[in-house]
Backbone bond lengths (Angstrom), bond angles and torsions (degrees), N, CA, C in turn:
res aa  C-N    CA-C-N  psi(-1)  N-CA   C-N-CA  omega(-1)  CA-C   N-CA-C  phi
1 M - - - 1.470 - - 1.520 110.07 -
2 L 1.345 117.55 132.41 1.415 122.27 178.42 1.512 109.88 -115.94
3 I 1.328 114.88 133.09 1.479 118.98 179.82 1.521 107.57 -126.37
4 R 1.365 112.18 131.58 1.484 119.92 176.86 1.549 106.21 -115.19
5 T 1.276 116.87 121.44 1.466 121.68 178.97 1.516 112.00 -99.86
6 P 1.345 117.53 161.76 1.460 119.84 166.43 1.507 111.50 -79.39
7 R 1.295 116.59 172.23 1.445 124.06 159.60 1.512 107.83 -92.32
8 R 1.315 119.07 155.42 1.448 122.19 -179.58 1.529 108.45 -116.77
9 L 1.346 115.82 122.61 1.458 121.97 173.15 1.526 106.47 -95.92
10 H 1.288 118.79 121.48 1.461 122.30 -177.99 1.537 108.33 -90.30
11 L 1.325 115.00 122.91 1.469 120.32 -177.38 1.538 113.32 -102.91
12 G 1.314 116.79 2.32 1.460 116.90 170.03 1.501 113.91 134.00
13 L 1.371 114.76 163.70 1.451 124.94 176.14 1.531 107.28 -109.96
14 I 1.322 116.03 148.47 1.491 118.44 -173.13 1.527 110.82 -94.59
15 D 1.329 117.68 -57.05 1.450 119.32 -167.79 1.536 114.02 -141.63
16 P 1.345 118.16 85.50 1.440 120.03 178.31 1.545 114.49 -62.18
17 S 1.328 116.57 -19.32 1.460 121.08 -175.22 1.518 115.65 -79.50
18 A 1.347 115.46 -11.50 1.487 122.00 179.99 1.548 110.35 55.39
19 T 1.294 116.22 49.28 1.426 121.47 -178.20 1.564 112.51 -54.50
20 F 1.292 116.48 -38.80 1.469 122.16 -178.36 1.535 112.52 -108.86
21 G 1.329 116.98 23.41 1.421 120.77 179.19 1.519 116.68 87.30
22 R 1.325 114.89 -2.27 1.493 118.62 176.11 1.518 108.74 -121.52
23 R 1.331 113.68 128.34 1.449 119.65 -172.87 1.569 110.32 -97.06
24 F 1.278 115.48 143.82 1.448 125.78 175.01 1.547 112.12 74.28
25 G 1.333 120.21 -98.20 1.421 123.48 -167.89 1.511 107.78 79.64
26 S 1.331 119.28 117.24 1.447 121.92 -171.92 1.515 111.64 -126.03
27 L 1.320 112.06 151.73 1.496 123.10 178.21 1.537 108.81 -116.99
28 G 1.322 115.92 138.47 1.435 117.95 177.97 1.497 111.99 -155.48
29 V 1.308 116.51 167.04 1.458 122.14 174.44 1.505 109.53 -138.76
30 A 1.314 115.30 139.51 1.477 120.94 178.53 1.518 111.49 -84.92
31 L 1.336 115.11 136.06 1.447 121.86 178.86 1.528 111.17 -120.70
32 E 1.293 119.02 150.72 1.479 121.29 173.96 1.512 110.22 -65.76
33 G 1.347 114.15 159.53 1.470 119.33 170.87 1.486 115.16 94.75
34 G 1.377 119.81 33.51 1.430 120.73 177.01 1.511 112.72 -90.73
35 Y 1.312 116.35 -143.31 1.463 120.38 -177.44 1.515 111.37 -74.38
36 E 1.301 114.46 150.12 1.459 122.86 165.30 1.537 105.70 -124.38
37 V 1.340 116.68 116.70 1.443 120.24 -173.80 1.508 108.87 -131.67
38 R 1.329 115.52 133.43 1.472 122.34 176.20 1.524 107.23 -105.44
39 I 1.346 115.23 128.68 1.454 119.76 -178.39 1.528 107.61 -134.43
40 V 1.349 114.35 127.51 1.480 120.42 176.28 1.561 107.81 -137.48
41 E 1.270 115.74 161.02 1.453 120.76 174.88 1.514 109.26 -73.45
42 G 1.345 117.58 145.94 1.436 120.60 178.95 1.505 112.38 -143.14
43 E 1.307 117.77 -170.39 1.442 120.98 -178.84 1.506 111.59 -91.83
44 A 1.292 116.95 -10.79 1.488 122.88 175.47 1.528 106.86 -159.19
45 M 1.349 115.48 166.88 1.472 118.55 177.03 1.542 109.82 -74.42
46 K 1.290 113.79 127.84 1.465 121.84 176.20 1.514 109.16 -136.62
47 V 1.302 116.28 119.95 1.485 120.57 -176.91 1.533 107.40 -119.15
48 I 1.300 115.24 121.51 1.460 122.72 178.52 1.499 107.37 -108.71
49 A 1.311 115.36 91.80 1.487 122.40 -174.91 1.486 108.27 -164.39
50 D 1.328 115.65 165.80 1.468 121.79 -176.88 1.545 109.27 -100.47
51 G 1.322 114.17 144.94 1.456 122.61 163.73 1.470 117.64 44.88
52 E 1.335 115.51 -120.18 1.457 121.63 -176.01 1.531 113.21 -68.39
53 D 1.341 115.99 -25.65 1.455 117.95 175.10 1.545 110.91 -61.38
54 R 1.309 114.55 -41.14 1.469 119.35 178.33 1.551 111.44 -61.56
55 E 1.354 116.40 -41.25 1.465 118.90 178.51 1.482 112.25 -65.69
56 T 1.343 117.23 -40.63 1.453 121.47 -179.13 1.524 110.09 -65.34
57 I 1.322 117.91 -40.28 1.456 120.72 -179.78 1.536 110.52 -67.33
58 E 1.307 118.85 -44.87 1.456 121.78 -179.73 1.538 109.76 -63.32
59 F 1.306 116.71 -41.39 1.477 120.39 177.47 1.558 110.51 -61.73
60 A 1.320 116.62 -44.44 1.466 119.53 179.80 1.512 112.87 -63.67
61 I 1.299 117.12 -43.16 1.457 120.73 176.18 1.501 112.64 -57.13
62 K 1.326 115.36 -45.81 1.485 120.63 -176.92 1.578 111.03 -68.81
63 R 1.395 115.09 -39.15 1.457 116.47 177.39 1.532 113.30 -67.13
64 M 1.299 116.83 -34.92 1.458 119.04 176.11 1.492 111.54 -66.88
65 N 1.341 117.79 -38.43 1.442 121.95 177.77 1.537 110.75 -64.87
66 S 1.331 114.48 -42.20 1.471 119.38 -179.47 1.537 111.28 -63.19
67 A 1.345 116.46 -38.14 1.449 120.69 -177.93 1.500 114.49 -82.07
68 Y 1.355 117.10 -36.87 1.486 120.63 -168.72 1.542 112.74 -128.19
69 E 1.366 119.16 3.97 1.433 122.85 179.76 1.544 110.63 54.71
70 T 1.335 115.79 47.91 1.443 121.95 -179.06 1.533 113.66 -90.83
71 G 1.320 116.91 1.24 1.459 119.32 -179.02 1.510 112.25 75.34
72 V 1.326 114.84 174.32 1.489 119.80 -177.76 1.522 113.25 -122.99
73 N 1.314 118.05 5.45 1.439 122.24 -176.04 1.515 111.46 -86.62
74 Y 1.304 116.03 82.56 1.468 122.70 179.56 1.498 109.28 -132.72
75 I 1.311 114.67 145.64 1.479 120.31 171.68 1.538 106.93 -103.22
76 V 1.322 116.99 118.52 1.465 122.10 -176.07 1.518 108.86 -121.89
77 E 1.284 115.38 124.03 1.496 122.18 179.76 1.504 110.32 -121.02
78 V 1.332 117.67 122.05 1.460 120.19 174.21 1.493 107.24 -91.12
79 R 1.351 114.97 117.33 1.451 122.38 -176.43 1.516 112.38 -96.78
80 R 1.338 113.60 -28.00 1.494 118.06 175.75 1.532 104.44 -147.95
81 A 1.345 115.90 140.42 1.470 119.71 -172.39 1.536 111.57 -129.18
82 I 1.314 114.50 158.19 1.470 121.91 168.59 1.527 107.50 -93.69
83 P 1.334 118.34 131.79 1.433 118.87 178.67 1.543 111.07 -56.00
84 R 1.321 117.52 144.49 1.427 121.58 -174.68 1.532 109.75 -82.24
85 H 1.278 116.89 141.12 1.471 127.00 170.03 1.523 112.53 53.99
86 V 1.347 113.76 46.98 1.469 120.30 172.07 1.508 111.13 -118.77
87 G 1.329 116.41 3.01 1.486 119.94 175.34 1.527 114.24 98.21
88 L 1.349 118.47 17.82 1.473 120.49 -175.54 1.524 111.09 -115.21
89 G 1.326 120.09 15.21 1.442 123.15 166.75 1.512 114.29 79.50
90 S 1.312 119.49 33.41 1.471 121.87 -174.47 1.501 114.28 -59.82
91 T 1.310 119.76 -47.43 1.479 122.38 -172.27 1.500 111.01 -64.54
92 T 1.337 118.66 -47.98 1.478 120.80 -179.42 1.536 110.66 -63.26
93 Q 1.330 116.34 -45.12 1.491 118.04 -176.81 1.518 111.16 -63.08
94 L 1.356 116.94 -44.01 1.468 117.99 178.66 1.515 113.94 -67.66
95 S 1.332 115.92 -41.14 1.479 119.51 -179.70 1.518 109.74 -61.14
96 L 1.320 117.03 -45.32 1.494 120.81 -176.92 1.516 108.91 -70.80
97 A 1.312 119.61 -33.68 1.501 120.23 176.23 1.513 110.23 -60.29
98 V 1.311 115.97 -48.27 1.500 119.11 -178.17 1.543 110.48 -67.27
99 G 1.321 115.79 -46.18 1.486 119.49 -179.58 1.496 112.14 -60.82
100 T 1.351 116.87 -43.19 1.484 120.93 179.60 1.503 110.61 -63.62
101 A 1.304 117.34 -43.71 1.487 120.84 -177.44 1.570 109.07 -63.45
102 I 1.284 115.57 -46.59 1.469 118.64 -179.80 1.522 111.38 -62.89
103 A 1.306 116.18 -39.99 1.489 119.13 175.30 1.528 110.54 -61.36
104 R 1.314 118.67 -45.32 1.461 120.96 -178.84 1.523 110.42 -64.36
105 L 1.335 117.12 -43.14 1.443 120.26 -179.08 1.544 113.15 -63.58
106 N 1.326 116.71 -23.23 1.420 121.39 179.88 1.546 114.75 -108.92
107 N 1.329 113.47 16.10 1.470 120.78 179.96 1.537 114.02 51.90
108 I 1.330 115.25 41.82 1.450 122.04 176.95 1.548 107.47 -101.54
109 N 1.312 114.72 122.02 1.442 119.84 -177.34 1.541 108.61 -114.82
110 V 1.327 117.35 101.71 1.480 122.78 -177.42 1.535 107.63 -130.90
111 P 1.307 119.24 153.11 1.477 121.50 176.24 1.517 111.22 -63.69
112 I 1.308 114.21 154.31 1.492 120.19 -178.24 1.506 108.75 -60.65
113 E 1.326 118.89 -32.25 1.480 122.51 -178.42 1.537 108.97 -62.75
114 E 1.348 117.10 -44.11 1.439 120.68 179.97 1.515 111.80 -64.29
115 L 1.329 115.80 -43.77 1.448 122.66 -179.23 1.562 107.70 -61.60
116 A 1.289 116.88 -44.87 1.433 121.33 -179.79 1.522 111.81 -60.86
117 K 1.337 116.43 -41.41 1.468 119.95 178.82 1.526 111.49 -64.96
118 V 1.324 117.08 -42.35 1.490 120.46 177.21 1.503 109.30 -58.10
119 L 1.346 117.78 -40.33 1.461 120.82 -174.79 1.539 113.54 -87.34
120 G 1.312 117.09 4.13 1.417 121.35 175.86 1.522 115.02 74.46
121 R 1.371 114.53 29.48 1.447 117.00 178.96 1.544 109.64 -103.51
122 G 1.341 116.21 168.04 1.458 121.39 174.36 1.485 116.64 81.10
123 R 1.314 118.42 15.31 1.479 120.25 -179.39 1.510 111.20 -66.41
124 N 1.330 116.75 -34.94 1.487 119.73 -177.71 1.518 112.79 -115.42
125 G 1.323 119.29 5.28 1.466 120.71 -179.37 1.486 111.57 162.61
126 G 1.349 112.16 162.69 1.482 116.78 -177.14 1.510 112.90 -113.44
127 A 1.365 119.66 9.48 1.456 117.77 -176.97 1.519 114.23 -60.38
128 G 1.323 116.37 -38.82 1.454 119.29 179.28 1.491 113.60 -68.99
129 I 1.355 114.95 -38.11 1.452 120.70 -179.54 1.548 111.95 -63.66
130 Y 1.331 113.62 -47.74 1.463 118.32 -175.89 1.510 112.78 -80.67
131 S 1.336 117.50 -21.31 1.452 119.42 170.89 1.529 110.18 -67.64
132 F 1.301 115.93 -39.60 1.505 121.49 177.32 1.540 108.80 -65.46
133 A 1.287 117.59 -46.18 1.482 121.06 -171.75 1.549 111.97 -74.48
134 Y 1.294 117.34 -41.89 1.466 120.67 -169.50 1.515 115.97 -125.10
135 G 1.283 119.81 -14.49 1.448 122.26 -176.61 1.504 111.73 66.28
136 G 1.348 117.78 -174.67 1.459 122.88 177.82 1.545 111.60 75.41
137 F 1.327 112.63 -161.94 1.470 121.00 178.38 1.524 107.53 -91.27
138 V 1.331 117.81 130.37 1.463 121.86 -175.56 1.497 109.78 -132.49
139 M 1.365 114.60 151.08 1.456 121.73 175.13 1.524 108.10 -143.47
140 D 1.344 114.30 133.45 1.471 117.25 177.10 1.517 110.88 -105.25
141 G 1.322 116.31 167.17 1.470 122.45 -174.30 1.480 116.85 -96.52
142 G 1.364 118.36 18.62 1.438 122.89 175.53 1.499 113.54 88.82
143 V 1.316 115.30 155.86 1.464 123.36 -174.85 1.529 109.36 -84.09
144 R 1.278 119.74 129.03 1.441 122.32 169.61 1.556 109.31 -129.34
145 D 1.325 115.75 -74.94 1.464 120.02 173.54 1.500 107.43 -124.82
146 G 1.296 117.83 105.19 1.447 119.65 176.84 1.531 111.35 91.36
147 I 1.315 114.17 -153.69 1.457 122.84 -176.72 1.514 111.05 -69.78
148 P 1.330 121.11 130.32 1.471 120.95 179.74 1.538 109.88 -68.17
149 P 1.320 116.51 146.23 1.456 119.73 -175.18 1.524 111.30 -81.36
150 L 1.291 116.33 147.35 1.464 122.84 171.46 1.504 108.72 -72.69
151 I 1.327 117.37 121.75 1.482 119.57 179.33 1.517 114.72 -114.23
152 F 1.338 116.50 -10.65 1.450 120.29 178.79 1.489 109.39 -155.41
153 R 1.345 115.97 133.92 1.492 120.33 176.08 1.542 106.24 -147.44
154 E 1.324 116.15 130.30 1.481 120.65 -178.80 1.544 108.75 -144.95
155 D 1.320 116.03 138.52 1.485 117.80 172.32 1.538 109.31 -54.72
156 F 1.333 117.11 138.68 1.426 122.00 174.81 1.504 107.86 -88.44
157 P 1.325 119.01 132.87 1.453 121.53 -174.74 1.548 110.95 -51.45
158 P 1.330 117.67 127.89 1.478 119.11 -176.96 1.511 112.29 -70.45
159 E 1.357 117.57 -16.85 1.463 118.57 178.63 1.546 110.95 -84.81
160 W 1.323 117.14 -7.93 1.442 122.43 176.29 1.544 108.29 -92.03
161 G 1.252 117.09 162.12 1.472 123.73 177.00 1.519 108.94 -161.85
162 F 1.351 114.37 -175.50 1.448 120.34 176.90 1.520 108.85 -132.85
163 L 1.312 113.95 137.09 1.439 123.01 170.77 1.533 105.35 -84.75
164 L 1.320 116.70 106.82 1.466 120.71 -178.19 1.488 110.90 -96.12
165 V 1.325 117.37 131.45 1.455 122.52 174.38 1.498 108.62 -119.34
166 I 1.328 116.21 114.67 1.476 122.24 -174.39 1.540 106.33 -114.05
167 P 1.313 117.28 93.16 1.509 121.00 -172.86 1.526 110.20 -80.44
168 E 1.336 112.58 157.70 1.481 119.98 175.16 1.481 108.93 -85.51
169 L 1.324 115.16 77.30 1.499 123.78 -176.77 1.495 109.73 -128.88
170 K 1.299 115.30 177.27 1.481 119.90 178.62 1.518 109.28 -54.37
171 P 1.367 117.18 134.44 1.471 118.25 -179.29 1.521 110.55 -64.51
172 G 1.314 114.35 162.38 1.480 119.03 172.47 1.511 110.67 -67.92
173 L 1.277 118.63 170.57 1.456 122.92 179.24 1.513 110.27 -62.02
174 D 1.367 116.89 137.08 1.433 118.95 173.17 1.532 107.35 -83.83
175 E 1.356 115.43 -178.36 1.453 119.31 -172.17 1.526 112.57 -64.45
176 E 1.310 117.68 -39.24 1.462 121.29 179.14 1.511 111.83 -67.86
177 E 1.349 118.09 -41.10 1.446 122.49 176.34 1.535 111.20 -64.88
178 E 1.317 114.59 -34.81 1.432 120.16 -175.20 1.552 114.61 -74.88
179 K 1.357 116.91 -28.27 1.439 120.47 -173.57 1.505 114.50 -54.09
180 P 1.345 119.86 -52.24 1.474 118.78 -179.07 1.517 111.57 -65.17
181 V 1.307 118.89 -32.46 1.440 121.37 -179.74 1.556 109.63 -67.47
182 M 1.288 116.90 -48.66 1.474 120.15 179.74 1.516 113.29 -65.70
183 A 1.341 114.20 -32.10 1.486 117.84 -178.16 1.540 109.48 -71.90
184 S 1.324 118.46 -33.99 1.433 123.08 -176.46 1.495 114.05 -94.31
185 L 1.344 117.50 -10.84 1.460 121.30 -175.54 1.548 112.37 -64.48
186 A 1.277 117.75 118.12 1.439 121.72 -177.50 1.527 112.98 -94.97
187 G 1.336 116.45 -36.13 1.448 118.58 -177.02 1.485 112.81 70.64
188 R 1.324 113.69 -179.06 1.500 119.29 177.69 1.499 110.58 -128.95
189 T 1.311 116.41 127.00 1.462 121.38 -176.03 1.543 111.07 -61.44
190 D 1.329 116.25 -40.12 1.466 118.34 -178.65 1.533 110.31 -65.77
191 V 1.335 118.04 -35.50 1.457 120.40 176.32 1.509 110.38 -68.24
192 A 1.332 118.90 -42.70 1.457 122.49 179.61 1.542 110.73 -61.15
193 M 1.313 116.16 -36.72 1.466 120.87 178.27 1.560 110.90 -63.58
194 E 1.308 113.43 -44.20 1.493 117.40 -179.48 1.491 111.25 -67.55
195 I 1.344 117.85 -40.94 1.456 122.13 177.84 1.548 108.87 -58.74
196 S 1.323 116.59 -47.13 1.478 123.34 -177.99 1.514 109.22 -59.45
197 H 1.334 116.67 -44.76 1.435 122.32 -179.41 1.525 112.47 -60.45
198 R 1.301 114.08 -45.36 1.475 121.36 178.87 1.537 111.17 -64.28
199 I 1.356 115.42 -40.03 1.484 117.42 -179.16 1.540 108.58 -66.37
200 L 1.329 117.67 -50.73 1.457 121.45 -172.15 1.520 113.99 -67.14
201 L 1.320 116.00 -43.21 1.473 119.56 -174.80 1.520 115.15 -112.60
202 G 1.326 115.50 11.05 1.433 121.11 179.23 1.542 112.39 -131.57
203 L 1.327 115.02 -67.92 1.473 118.37 -173.30 1.535 113.51 -68.14
204 L 1.334 117.54 -47.17 1.450 118.98 -174.77 1.550 112.15 -69.96
205 P 1.346 119.57 -44.70 1.401 116.90 175.77 1.552 113.99 -60.46
206 A 1.294 116.47 -37.44 1.529 119.49 176.14 1.515 110.61 -63.99
207 L 1.314 118.72 -35.96 1.448 120.35 176.93 1.491 109.66 -67.20
208 K 1.309 118.90 -45.34 1.467 122.55 177.89 1.518 112.02 -57.46
209 E 1.363 114.69 -42.17 1.446 120.83 -176.57 1.553 114.21 -85.97
210 R 1.322 114.15 -1.05 1.519 121.21 -178.53 1.501 110.55 57.19
211 D 1.308 116.02 43.36 1.481 123.01 -179.02 1.543 106.86 -99.03
212 V 1.285 118.22 91.11 1.485 120.78 -172.92 1.520 113.32 -64.46
213 K 1.305 116.38 -34.69 1.486 120.48 -178.32 1.497 110.55 -65.70
214 T 1.322 116.94 -49.50 1.480 119.67 -177.33 1.547 110.17 -71.74
215 F 1.324 118.08 -37.73 1.460 121.33 174.56 1.507 108.77 -55.16
216 G 1.340 117.04 -50.09 1.423 122.33 -176.19 1.533 112.68 -62.19
217 E 1.306 115.53 -41.90 1.463 119.45 178.82 1.517 113.14 -60.16
218 H 1.321 114.85 -43.23 1.503 119.37 177.96 1.487 112.14 -72.04
219 L 1.317 117.00 -35.22 1.462 121.07 177.11 1.555 109.26 -60.67
220 S 1.287 118.22 -48.63 1.467 120.84 178.59 1.499 113.14 -59.75
221 A 1.355 114.11 -44.65 1.459 118.58 178.98 1.545 111.51 -61.96
222 I 1.321 115.86 -41.85 1.492 120.72 -179.48 1.507 108.07 -65.26
223 Q 1.322 118.75 -43.06 1.482 121.66 179.71 1.521 110.60 -59.39
224 R 1.326 118.32 -43.46 1.444 120.89 179.86 1.552 109.91 -65.08
225 L 1.323 115.33 -40.47 1.472 118.97 178.92 1.512 111.55 -66.56
226 V 1.339 118.61 -43.00 1.420 122.27 178.52 1.570 108.11 -59.07
227 G 1.336 116.65 -37.87 1.455 120.13 176.75 1.487 113.80 -57.66
228 K 1.300 117.60 -30.08 1.477 120.48 177.98 1.539 111.72 -63.16
229 H 1.313 116.28 -36.18 1.506 118.56 174.73 1.511 111.32 -58.81
230 F 1.355 114.75 -36.74 1.449 119.52 -168.96 1.515 113.83 -104.55
231 E 1.322 118.92 7.90 1.461 123.24 -179.81 1.527 112.83 -53.31
232 P 1.343 118.19 -42.63 1.483 116.83 -177.36 1.553 114.43 -66.57
233 Y 1.370 115.44 -17.08 1.422 119.08 -174.34 1.559 114.58 -106.87
234 Q 1.338 116.70 -18.25 1.466 116.40 179.30 1.527 110.35 -126.76
235 G 1.299 118.21 9.00 1.482 121.00 170.07 1.482 114.76 83.28
236 G 1.320 119.46 10.17 1.479 123.74 178.03 1.505 111.10 164.77
237 E 1.291 118.26 -172.92 1.442 121.11 -179.37 1.564 110.70 -61.85
238 F 1.364 114.36 -33.12 1.450 118.58 174.12 1.543 106.83 -130.72
239 R 1.349 115.46 172.98 1.424 118.81 172.44 1.503 110.02 -62.09
240 E 1.320 115.96 137.78 1.463 120.44 -178.65 1.501 112.45 -61.46
241 D 1.362 115.53 -35.82 1.495 117.53 -174.67 1.531 113.73 -78.45
242 V 1.318 120.21 0.64 1.447 121.58 174.56 1.491 112.83 -111.73
243 K 1.345 117.75 7.10 1.482 122.62 -173.84 1.487 111.98 -61.17
244 L 1.333 119.24 -43.77 1.456 120.40 -179.70 1.535 112.82 -60.63
245 M 1.325 115.90 -39.85 1.444 120.85 178.13 1.505 112.02 -64.97
246 L 1.376 115.08 -41.37 1.442 118.67 178.06 1.521 111.55 -66.21
247 D 1.299 117.77 -33.14 1.486 121.22 176.82 1.529 109.86 -59.57
248 F 1.337 116.14 -42.03 1.478 119.88 178.29 1.507 109.78 -66.26
249 L 1.314 119.65 -43.54 1.427 123.17 -175.09 1.589 109.11 -70.24
250 A 1.298 117.22 -36.78 1.451 120.54 178.74 1.527 110.32 -64.07
251 E 1.335 117.96 -33.02 1.455 122.27 -176.25 1.521 110.52 -83.62
252 N 1.351 119.78 -27.94 1.448 122.14 -166.72 1.526 115.28 -118.17
253 T 1.325 118.14 -5.72 1.494 119.22 -178.94 1.542 108.89 -125.10
254 Y 1.354 113.49 171.02 1.455 120.29 -178.51 1.525 112.76 -72.76
255 G 1.313 115.55 -28.19 1.462 119.31 -177.49 1.524 108.23 -167.73
256 Y 1.325 118.44 152.74 1.457 121.15 -170.66 1.520 111.98 -143.14
257 G 1.327 112.61 164.86 1.470 115.21 177.79 1.533 111.96 -178.75
258 Q 1.285 115.58 -179.23 1.476 125.42 178.77 1.551 105.94 -116.11
259 S 1.288 117.70 125.57 1.447 120.54 -178.89 1.505 112.13 -82.65
260 S 1.287 118.15 115.93 1.464 123.93 -179.20 1.517 109.15 54.84
261 W 1.325 117.94 -131.02 1.496 123.15 -179.39 1.519 111.38 -85.44
262 G 1.377 117.11 6.58 1.444 118.52 -179.44 1.538 111.50 73.05
263 P 1.344 114.88 -169.15 1.427 127.57 6.46 1.552 116.61 -82.71
264 T 1.345 116.52 3.26 1.438 119.27 -178.58 1.547 110.25 -63.94
265 V 1.289 115.74 131.45 1.474 120.88 172.17 1.531 108.46 -122.30
266 Y 1.329 116.68 160.74 1.462 119.54 -173.25 1.484 111.71 -145.10
267 G 1.344 114.73 155.58 1.427 122.12 173.94 1.490 110.38 -131.36
268 L 1.359 118.99 132.64 1.459 121.99 179.66 1.560 107.73 -77.10
269 I 1.335 114.12 130.80 1.446 119.04 -176.75 1.543 109.70 -138.74
270 L 1.314 117.67 170.64 1.469 121.97 162.17 1.501 105.87 -86.65
271 R 1.332 115.55 131.53 1.490 118.76 -172.31 1.519 111.61 -57.73
272 G 1.328 118.23 -29.88 1.483 119.92 178.85 1.512 113.77 -65.78
273 D 1.344 116.17 -14.06 1.472 118.75 -177.42 1.538 110.91 -96.22
274 F 1.379 116.99 1.74 1.446 119.20 -172.79 1.495 114.75 -60.60
275 E 1.348 119.42 -45.18 1.459 122.51 -176.05 1.517 111.08 -58.45
276 R 1.328 115.95 -46.85 1.476 119.69 178.94 1.525 111.43 -63.87
277 L 1.349 115.50 -49.56 1.462 119.17 -175.06 1.534 112.37 -68.68
278 S 1.309 116.30 -35.74 1.464 118.66 179.56 1.553 109.78 -67.08
279 A 1.319 117.07 -37.59 1.528 118.31 177.51 1.506 107.41 -66.52
280 E 1.313 120.04 -43.13 1.459 121.31 178.09 1.523 111.93 -62.07
281 A 1.337 115.69 -39.81 1.470 119.72 179.86 1.533 111.24 -65.39
282 R 1.337 115.95 -41.13 1.455 119.32 179.60 1.524 112.11 -65.43
283 D 1.348 116.98 -38.27 1.442 120.95 174.65 1.488 112.60 -61.45
284 Y 1.340 115.00 -43.48 1.480 122.64 -179.45 1.544 111.40 -63.48
285 L 1.301 113.03 -44.52 1.473 117.89 179.62 1.544 111.28 -64.69
286 R 1.328 115.40 -42.33 1.457 119.44 177.72 1.531 111.76 -61.57
287 E 1.330 116.30 -42.19 1.463 119.64 -179.54 1.525 112.97 -63.64
288 H 1.343 115.42 -29.47 1.463 120.36 -179.26 1.528 113.42 -98.82
289 G 1.340 116.96 6.95 1.433 122.46 178.31 1.513 115.28 63.76
290 I 1.345 114.63 35.32 1.476 120.47 -179.55 1.511 109.10 -105.47
291 K 1.348 116.08 124.09 1.460 121.38 176.13 1.524 108.17 -91.68
292 A 1.318 115.30 124.28 1.464 120.96 -176.26 1.532 110.12 -161.14
293 K 1.328 114.60 153.04 1.437 121.19 168.89 1.529 108.75 -87.33
294 V 1.325 117.42 142.03 1.426 124.01 174.38 1.504 107.51 -118.33
295 E 1.311 116.21 119.13 1.470 120.23 -175.87 1.525 112.89 -133.18
296 L 1.277 115.59 159.50 1.470 121.59 175.14 1.512 109.10 -92.87
297 G 1.320 118.03 121.38 1.471 122.35 176.00 1.500 107.98 -94.73
298 L 1.326 118.50 106.98 1.438 122.99 179.01 1.550 109.45 -95.59
299 P 1.323 117.61 138.82 1.492 120.57 -179.43 1.516 110.01 -65.50
300 N 1.332 114.01 140.79 1.443 123.69 170.91 1.536 107.51 -111.75
301 N 1.289 115.76 112.29 1.439 120.04 -176.09 1.561 113.65 -104.11
302 A 1.306 114.91 16.99 1.468 118.48 -178.54 1.535 112.99 -119.26
303 G 1.318 116.00 -17.05 1.490 118.60 -173.91 1.483 110.95 79.55
304 A 1.339 116.88 -164.94 1.473 122.95 -177.54 1.505 109.87 -62.58
305 E 1.329 114.55 141.69 1.457 122.25 175.86 1.549 106.79 -102.93
306 I 1.324 116.08 127.34 1.447 121.06 178.46 1.501 110.52 -117.79
307 I 1.304 115.58 120.82 1.442 122.14 -177.38 1.543 111.23 -116.43
308 G 1.321 116.36 120.76 1.482 121.27 179.32 1.510 110.44 -61.24
309 E 1.295 117.22 157.35 1.485 122.39 -176.21 1.529 111.83 -59.20
310 S 1.343 115.82 -42.38 1.477 117.47 -178.49 1.571 110.25 -66.15
311 A 1.339 115.06 -42.38 1.468 116.50 178.52 1.482 111.95 -64.17
312 F 1.354 116.13 -38.03 1.453 121.60 -179.49 1.571 109.47 -62.89
313 L 1.334 117.34 -44.48 1.453 120.69 179.85 1.537 110.50 -65.38
314 E 1.311 117.25 -40.72 1.460 120.23 178.57 1.534 110.08 -61.14
315 R 1.341 118.90 -42.85 1.461 121.51 175.48 1.513 112.05 -60.49
316 L 1.359 115.93 -41.72 1.458 119.92 -178.17 1.502 110.28 -66.68
317 I 1.333 117.75 -42.10 1.439 121.34 179.61 1.555 110.91 -63.35
318 R 1.336 115.50 -43.51 1.432 119.16 178.17 1.549 113.39 -61.67
319 S 1.321 114.61 -39.06 1.458 119.15 -179.39 1.506 111.61 -69.68
320 V 1.313 118.69 -34.94 1.448 122.29 177.94 1.532 109.33 -71.74
321 G 1.349 116.64 -42.96 1.418 122.16 -179.57 1.511 113.57 -64.41
322 G 1.356 115.10 -33.60 1.472 120.50 -179.27 1.512 111.91 -75.13
């Protein structure tokens, strides 16, 4: 079985203070180019992956066995990966890929929310879970008891995209580093109220109407507001070491932000403008001595793709024969 996941671009948290009994509430969008993982049953556990990916896979296999008695004898090969701790949702995408494959191989049919809970995902938000399951733009309703519910999902316009800048800087916080921060994060109710207002009467209507300019304006404002929740932990509305890149994105794209803890930053663009903007971005980065990858983030409106082993082999044979 082959599973291809999206990447997850995190567009912000709404209310860490749980004003109405629900904490956080997250926004995200699924992008192409996530994990490609092959999983088959074997005579023993064999994981072909690097570093933390290996640990995540072994953890997922054991959690699935603990919950559903699915055993641990699987051969798992990571053929394409999301870089770890750069803000693109690697742990959730890989965990759900492994869990989903094991469930399918054992004819276990459970909701994505249950699978996520078994795998220890969704403690601070559901953007990664619902990006995996459904693709597109997603928003959850905040954490109360268990996995936060999906409250909005919409295809992301295929003519839109993101200029992604992934600099060679200190990685974002990993899950262990993040735990005390998220546990103590109080946020500001006034900020949460303004974020909510902009989402409901700004961001979502613009998405429905395919108004890239208005969507981008509200996205930028929301990102700056979200940063106010996190100022005590990252030294400002955004990480200080990505400021120059954000200055470029603010000047040259429809909307900009920092995905999760970074260091990935992004600018909303029309995909047809990518070649020009990426060349300008690379010149800008070179002038400022910043080493970074510049990529096109294309929307994924389908979620994870799951290909059975027989279908996978048929595709492989056709490609070789062609």
